[in-house]
C-alpha positions as CSV (number, residue, x, y, z in Angstrom):
1,M,-31.0,-58.4,17.4
2,D,-32.0,-60.6,20.7
3,S,-31.1,-58.9,24.0
4,R,-27.7,-60.6,24.5
5,G,-26.8,-59.2,21.2
6,A,-27.7,-55.6,22.3
7,V,-25.5,-56.2,25.6
8,V,-22.5,-56.9,23.5
9,C,-22.9,-54.0,21.1
10,V,-23.1,-51.6,24.1
11,A,-20.0,-53.2,25.4
12,I,-18.2,-52.7,22.4
13,L,-19.2,-49.1,22.0
14,A,-18.3,-48.4,25.5
15,T,-15.0,-49.9,24.9
16,V,-14.3,-47.8,21.8
17,M,-15.2,-44.5,23.4
18,L,-13.3,-45.2,26.4
19,A,-10.0,-46.0,24.1
20,A,-10.7,-42.7,22.3
21,C,-11.0,-40.6,25.3
22,Q,-7.7,-42.2,26.6
23,N,-6.1,-41.4,23.5
24,E,-7.3,-37.7,23.5
25,G,-5.6,-37.1,26.8
26,A,-6.8,-34.2,29.1
27,P,-8.7,-31.5,27.6
28,I,-7.2,-28.0,26.8
29,Q,-7.9,-25.4,29.6
30,R,-8.7,-22.0,28.7
31,P,-5.8,-19.9,29.7
32,E,-6.0,-16.6,31.8
33,K,-6.8,-13.5,29.9
34,I,-4.0,-11.4,29.0
35,L,-4.0,-7.8,30.3
36,S,-1.9,-4.9,29.9
37,M,1.4,-4.7,31.8
38,R,-0.3,-1.5,33.5
39,Q,-2.4,-4.0,35.3
40,V,-0.6,-7.3,35.5
41,V,3.3,-8.0,34.9
42,Y,5.0,-11.2,34.6
43,D,8.5,-12.1,33.6
44,K,9.4,-13.3,30.0
45,P,9.3,-16.9,30.7
46,T,5.8,-16.6,32.0
47,Y,4.5,-14.8,29.0
48,A,6.4,-17.4,26.9
49,T,4.2,-20.0,28.4
50,L,0.9,-17.9,28.0
51,D,1.8,-17.7,24.4
52,S,2.1,-21.4,24.0
53,L,-1.2,-22.1,25.9
54,W,-3.1,-19.6,23.9
55,R,-1.6,-20.9,20.7
56,E,-2.7,-24.5,21.6
57,Y,-6.3,-23.2,23.1
58,N,-6.8,-21.3,19.6
59,K,-5.9,-24.3,17.5
60,A,-8.2,-26.3,19.7
61,Y,-11.0,-23.8,19.7
62,P,-10.3,-21.0,17.1
63,S,-12.0,-17.7,17.9
64,E,-11.3,-13.9,17.5
65,E,-11.1,-13.8,21.2
66,A,-8.4,-16.6,21.5
67,Y,-6.5,-15.2,18.7
68,A,-6.5,-11.9,20.3
69,N,-5.1,-13.1,23.7
70,W,-2.6,-15.3,21.7
71,M,-1.3,-12.3,20.2
72,Y,-1.2,-10.2,23.2
73,A,1.1,-12.9,25.1
74,A,3.2,-13.4,21.9
75,R,3.9,-9.6,22.1
76,Y,5.0,-9.5,25.6
77,A,6.9,-13.0,25.1
78,G,8.8,-11.3,22.3
79,N,7.7,-14.0,19.9
80,P,9.7,-13.9,16.7
81,D,7.0,-14.6,14.6
82,Y,4.6,-12.1,16.0
83,T,4.5,-9.7,13.5
84,D,3.5,-12.2,10.7
85,L,1.0,-13.8,13.2
86,L,-0.7,-10.6,13.8
87,G,-0.9,-9.7,10.3
88,K,-2.6,-13.2,9.7
89,G,-5.0,-12.4,12.8
90,A,-5.7,-8.9,11.2
91,R,-7.0,-10.8,8.0
92,L,-8.9,-13.4,9.7
93,Y,-10.6,-10.7,12.1
94,P,-10.3,-7.3,10.7
95,A,-13.1,-5.9,13.0
96,N,-11.1,-7.2,16.3
97,P,-10.3,-4.1,18.6
98,T,-7.7,-6.0,20.4
99,L,-5.9,-6.9,17.0
100,L,-6.6,-3.2,15.8
101,Y,-4.8,-2.0,18.9
102,L,-1.9,-4.2,18.5
103,R,-1.4,-3.2,14.9
104,S,-1.3,0.4,15.9
105,V,1.5,-0.4,18.4
106,L,3.8,-1.7,15.6
107,H,3.8,2.0,14.6
108,H,4.9,3.1,17.7
109,G,7.3,6.1,17.8
110,K,6.7,7.1,14.3
111,P,5.8,10.8,13.7
112,A,2.5,12.0,13.2
113,N,1.2,8.5,12.3
114,L,-2.3,8.7,10.9
115,E,-2.2,5.1,10.2
116,A,-1.8,4.2,13.8
117,Q,-4.3,6.8,15.0
118,A,-6.9,5.6,12.6
119,L,-6.5,1.9,13.9
120,L,-6.9,3.4,17.3
121,E,-10.0,5.3,16.6
122,R,-11.7,2.3,14.9
123,A,-10.7,0.1,18.0
124,V,-12.8,2.5,20.3
125,E,-15.5,2.7,17.7
126,L,-16.0,-0.8,17.8
127,D,-15.6,-1.2,21.6
128,P,-15.8,1.9,23.3
129,S,-15.1,0.2,26.8
130,Y,-11.8,-1.2,25.5
131,M,-9.3,1.0,27.3
132,D,-5.9,0.2,25.9
133,P,-6.2,2.2,22.5
134,W,-7.4,5.1,24.6
135,F,-4.2,5.2,26.4
136,S,-2.2,5.4,23.1
137,L,-4.8,7.8,21.7
138,V,-3.7,10.4,24.5
139,I,-0.1,10.4,23.1
140,H,-1.5,10.6,19.4
141,Y,-3.8,13.8,20.4
142,M,-1.1,15.3,22.2
143,E,1.6,14.9,19.2
144,R,-1.1,16.7,17.0
145,G,-1.9,19.3,19.6
146,E,-5.5,18.2,19.8
147,K,-5.7,19.0,23.6
148,E,-9.7,18.7,23.7
149,K,-9.3,15.3,22.3
150,M,-6.4,14.5,24.4
151,D,-8.7,15.6,27.6
152,V,-11.5,13.4,26.4
153,A,-9.4,10.4,26.3
154,L,-8.0,10.9,29.7
155,R,-11.4,11.5,31.1
156,T,-12.6,8.1,29.3
157,I,-9.8,6.4,31.1
158,L,-10.6,8.0,34.4
159,E,-14.2,7.3,34.3
160,S,-13.8,3.6,33.1
161,G,-11.9,2.6,36.6
162,I,-9.3,0.9,34.5
163,I,-6.6,2.7,36.5
164,A,-6.6,0.9,40.1
165,D,-7.4,3.1,43.0
166,E,-3.9,2.6,44.6
167,V,-2.4,3.5,41.6
168,M,-4.4,6.9,41.4
169,D,-3.7,7.5,45.1
170,Y,0.0,7.0,44.5
171,S,0.1,9.7,41.9
172,Y,-2.0,11.8,44.1
173,N,0.4,11.6,47.1
174,L,3.3,12.0,45.1
175,L,2.1,15.5,43.6
176,A,1.3,16.1,47.3
177,C,5.1,16.4,48.1
178,L,6.0,18.9,45.3
179,E,6.7,22.6,45.4
180,K,4.5,24.9,43.6
181,D,5.0,25.1,39.9
182,A,7.2,22.0,39.9
183,I,8.3,19.7,37.2
184,L,8.3,16.1,37.7
185,V,10.0,13.3,35.3
186,T,8.2,10.1,35.4
187,N,9.0,6.9,33.9
188,G,6.1,4.7,32.7
189,D,2.2,4.7,32.4
190,N,1.5,4.0,36.1
191,D,3.1,7.1,37.3
192,T,2.3,9.3,34.1
193,Y,-1.1,8.9,33.1
194,P,-2.7,9.3,36.4
195,G,-0.5,12.5,37.0
196,W,-1.8,13.8,33.6
197,I,-5.5,12.8,34.6
198,L,-5.1,14.5,38.1
199,T,-3.5,17.7,36.9
200,R,-5.7,18.2,33.8
201,I,-9.0,16.5,34.5
202,V,-9.5,16.4,38.2
203,G,-7.8,20.0,38.5
204,Y,-5.3,18.7,41.6
205,R,-2.2,20.5,41.4
206,P,-2.7,22.1,37.9
207,D,0.7,24.0,38.5
208,V,2.7,20.9,38.3
209,R,3.9,19.4,34.7
210,L,5.0,16.2,34.0
211,V,7.8,15.0,31.7
212,N,7.8,11.3,30.6
213,R,11.3,10.0,30.2
214,S,10.5,7.4,27.5
215,M,8.7,10.1,25.3
216,L,11.7,12.2,25.3
217,N,13.1,9.7,22.7
218,T,10.4,10.7,20.0
219,E,11.1,13.4,17.3
220,W,8.2,15.9,18.7
221,Y,7.8,15.5,22.5
222,P,10.8,17.5,23.8
223,L,9.7,20.5,21.6
224,A,6.0,20.0,22.5
225,L,7.0,20.3,26.2
226,V,7.3,24.2,25.9
227,E,3.6,24.5,25.0
228,E,2.9,22.7,28.2
229,G,4.8,25.4,30.0
230,I,8.3,23.7,30.6
231,P,11.4,25.6,30.2
232,R,12.9,25.2,26.4
233,L,15.5,22.6,26.8
234,I,16.3,22.4,23.3
235,T,15.4,24.0,19.8
236,S,14.5,22.2,16.8
237,E,17.9,22.7,15.3
238,G,19.7,21.6,18.5
239,L,17.6,18.4,18.6
240,D,18.6,17.6,14.9
241,S,22.3,18.0,16.2
242,L,22.0,15.9,19.2
243,R,20.5,13.1,17.2
244,A,23.3,13.3,14.7
245,A,26.0,13.3,17.7
246,L,24.3,10.3,19.5
247,K,23.3,8.0,16.3
248,D,26.2,5.7,17.1
249,A,26.3,5.8,20.8
250,P,25.9,2.5,22.8
251,P,22.4,1.6,23.5
252,S,21.0,2.7,26.7
253,P,18.0,1.6,28.7
254,A,16.8,5.3,28.6
255,G,16.8,5.2,25.0
256,P,19.0,6.9,22.4
257,F,18.4,10.7,23.6
258,G,16.5,10.5,26.7
259,D,19.2,11.0,29.4
260,A,20.8,13.8,27.3
261,L,17.6,15.6,27.1
262,I,17.2,15.1,31.1
263,E,20.5,16.7,31.6
264,R,19.2,19.6,29.3
265,L,16.1,19.6,31.3
266,A,17.9,20.0,34.4
267,Q,20.0,22.8,32.8
268,A,16.9,24.7,31.6
269,C,15.2,24.2,35.1
270,R,18.0,25.9,36.9
271,R,18.2,28.8,34.3
272,A,14.5,29.4,34.9
273,G,14.5,28.7,38.7
274,R,11.7,26.2,38.5
275,P,12.0,23.0,40.8
276,L,12.8,19.7,39.0
277,Y,11.8,16.4,40.8
278,F,12.6,12.7,39.8
279,S,10.0,10.3,40.5
280,A,11.3,7.4,42.7
281,T,9.8,5.0,40.2
282,L,12.5,6.3,37.6
283,Y,15.3,3.6,36.8
284,H,18.8,4.8,37.5
285,T,21.3,5.3,34.5
286,E,24.7,6.9,35.2
287,P,23.5,10.4,34.0
288,V,20.6,10.2,36.3
289,K,22.6,8.9,39.2
290,Q,25.0,12.0,38.6
291,L,21.8,14.3,38.8
292,L,20.5,12.4,41.8
293,A,23.6,12.5,44.0
294,P,23.6,16.1,45.0
295,G,19.9,16.2,45.0
296,R,17.4,16.4,48.2
297,D,15.7,13.0,48.5
298,L,12.2,13.5,49.7
299,G,10.9,9.9,49.7
300,L,8.6,9.4,46.7
301,A,10.6,12.0,44.6
302,T,14.0,13.9,44.6
303,L,14.6,17.3,44.1
304,V,17.6,17.8,41.5
305,T,17.7,21.5,41.3
306,Q,18.7,24.2,43.7
307,P,16.4,23.9,46.7
308,S,14.4,27.2,47.6
309,V,13.6,26.1,51.2
310,S,16.0,24.5,53.9
311,E,15.9,20.9,54.2
312,A,14.4,21.0,57.7
313,G,11.2,23.0,56.2
314,Q,11.1,20.7,53.4
315,V,11.2,17.3,55.1
316,R,8.5,18.8,57.7
317,S,6.3,19.8,54.7
318,V,6.5,16.4,53.0
319,A,5.9,14.6,56.8
320,S,2.7,17.0,57.1
321,A,1.4,16.0,53.6
322,W,2.0,12.2,54.3
323,L,-0.2,12.5,57.4
324,D,-2.7,15.2,56.3
325,E,-3.3,14.9,52.8
326,F,-2.4,11.3,51.5
327,R,-4.9,9.3,50.1
328,T,-5.1,5.7,51.4
329,A,-8.5,4.3,50.3
330,G,-6.8,2.1,47.4
331,L,-4.3,1.1,49.9
332,G,-7.2,-0.4,52.3
333,G,-9.0,-2.4,49.6
334,W,-9.3,-6.0,49.5
335,E,-8.7,-6.2,46.0
336,L,-5.2,-4.9,46.6
337,R,-4.4,-6.6,49.9
338,Y,-5.1,-10.1,48.5
339,A,-3.9,-9.6,45.1
340,D,-1.1,-11.8,43.5
341,D,2.3,-10.1,43.4
342,S,2.1,-9.9,39.6
343,R,-0.6,-6.9,40.0
344,A,1.3,-3.9,38.7
345,G,-0.3,-1.5,41.4
346,K,0.9,-3.8,44.3
347,M,4.5,-3.4,43.0
348,L,4.1,0.5,42.7
349,V,2.9,0.9,46.3
350,R,5.8,-0.8,47.7
351,N,7.8,2.2,47.0
352,Y,6.1,3.7,50.3
353,G,8.2,1.6,52.3
354,A,11.5,2.4,50.7
355,A,10.5,6.2,50.7
356,L,9.9,6.1,54.3
357,K,13.2,4.4,54.9
358,S,15.1,7.0,53.0
359,L,13.4,9.7,55.2
360,L,13.1,8.4,58.7
361,D,16.4,9.8,59.9
362,R,15.8,13.2,58.8
363,I,12.2,13.0,60.1
364,A,13.7,12.3,63.5
365,N,16.0,15.1,63.3
366,F,13.3,17.8,61.8
367,A,9.9,16.4,62.4
368,P,10.3,13.9,65.4
369,E,6.7,14.5,66.3
370,S,5.4,12.9,63.3
371,R,7.1,9.7,63.9
372,P,3.8,8.0,65.7
373,G,1.5,8.9,62.8
374,L,4.1,7.9,60.1
375,F,4.5,4.8,62.0
376,R,0.9,3.9,62.1
377,W,0.7,5.0,58.6
378,Y,3.4,2.1,57.7
379,R,1.9,-0.4,59.8
380,D,-1.9,0.1,58.6
381,H,-1.1,0.6,55.0
382,V,2.5,-0.6,53.9
383,V,2.8,-3.8,55.9
384,P,0.0,-5.5,54.4
385,V,1.1,-5.0,50.7
386,L,5.0,-5.9,51.6
387,P,6.5,-9.2,50.2
388,A,7.7,-11.4,53.1
389,S,11.1,-11.2,52.0
390,K,11.0,-7.3,52.8
391,R,9.0,-7.2,55.9
392,E,11.8,-7.6,58.4
393,E,14.1,-4.9,56.6
394,F,11.4,-2.4,56.6
395,D,10.0,-3.3,60.1
396,R,13.6,-2.8,61.6
397,M,13.6,0.7,60.6
398,W,11.4,1.8,63.2
399,C,13.1,0.0,66.1
400,D,15.7,2.8,67.0
401,F,12.7,4.7,68.2
402,T,12.6,3.1,71.8
403,D,11.4,6.5,73.2
404,I,8.1,5.9,71.7
405,T,6.2,3.0,73.7
406,E,3.9,2.2,70.9
407,I,6.7,1.5,68.4
408,S,9.0,-0.1,71.1
409,D,6.2,-2.6,71.9
410,W,5.7,-3.2,68.4
411,C,9.3,-4.2,67.5
412,R,9.5,-6.2,70.9
413,S,6.4,-8.2,69.9
414,R,8.3,-9.2,66.4
415,N,11.6,-9.8,68.0
416,L,13.2,-7.0,66.3
417,L,14.7,-5.5,69.3
418,N,18.5,-6.4,69.7
């Protein structure tokens, strides 16, 4: 072939390659890694998009990691084919820790489920650094009364650093506000696991007992609470009768039995003279609202049983704890300050703003000397994590205190004084 022929062949080949590239379109980008909702929380449409993106990525570049991410997204998206797809993935990748964990979650709520526990233990055997199964194992060991194993799981979670500092700090600060021998009703993972770690592993406030609202709907937890030192809220026979009575009740976001058992818990604590608190993170159903209404709002928690000290004394105690005991290292971290709003810890710590707002009038009445310190705490630790839509609302709550020059000048600089 002469040189002119070679040039023609190269030109034709280049044209064919260009056309092929144009037909293929843009390359498929690797989607973001799917993390537990303990760490990152999106809405359903976002998870549906991630479900689709990981499906396409796994189709183009099949691997067990891609499939595992796809299944995690599909689970949170509520994909109707999720169970079948997860079963297919388990057959393709039987030793993938994420898929083992997700398979165990399908058995969630079943009593004494050894199959689920075996899947979780296999997952951590394959990858001890993968933390999601450890969270579930805490519950399995609790159900079976294996306290040593439960504490090993909690210590593993603590030492891994998977729980963000601001989340650990929040639970520490919440516990600091409670009376001796208090019982605290919590809502989800991020206000429950850190509390268990602090009271059981770290040894901070070991007198406090936590009650997780969601777990009240299981067959074993309401009865197991008695072994943890919580007043007996119901007997085994009473629990069977309650379940029978409520089996046809309208669905509740608290689960079929959660609210009824919270009411029983409040009654049991009143009889025993134990202080019962509801965490500010607890979502409000009608029964919870009725218990909160006569309660004493203390910012991060509300006392719903009969107070043993005056409101003035308790507000002063909370203000003192806020200034002298609260942990703030997590709040000052760059990781939190510049995190996306989907970070679960960022959502959690915004409760500080609402807590101060609910307390501020009573602080002005009962502990006015603490206002400058609490203002600086708010300014330095809460303002940087508030969404722009909430800033003015929370900033304005300070601007009635014109007797304090530092606060008055700050409000004036933001044009918040009327």
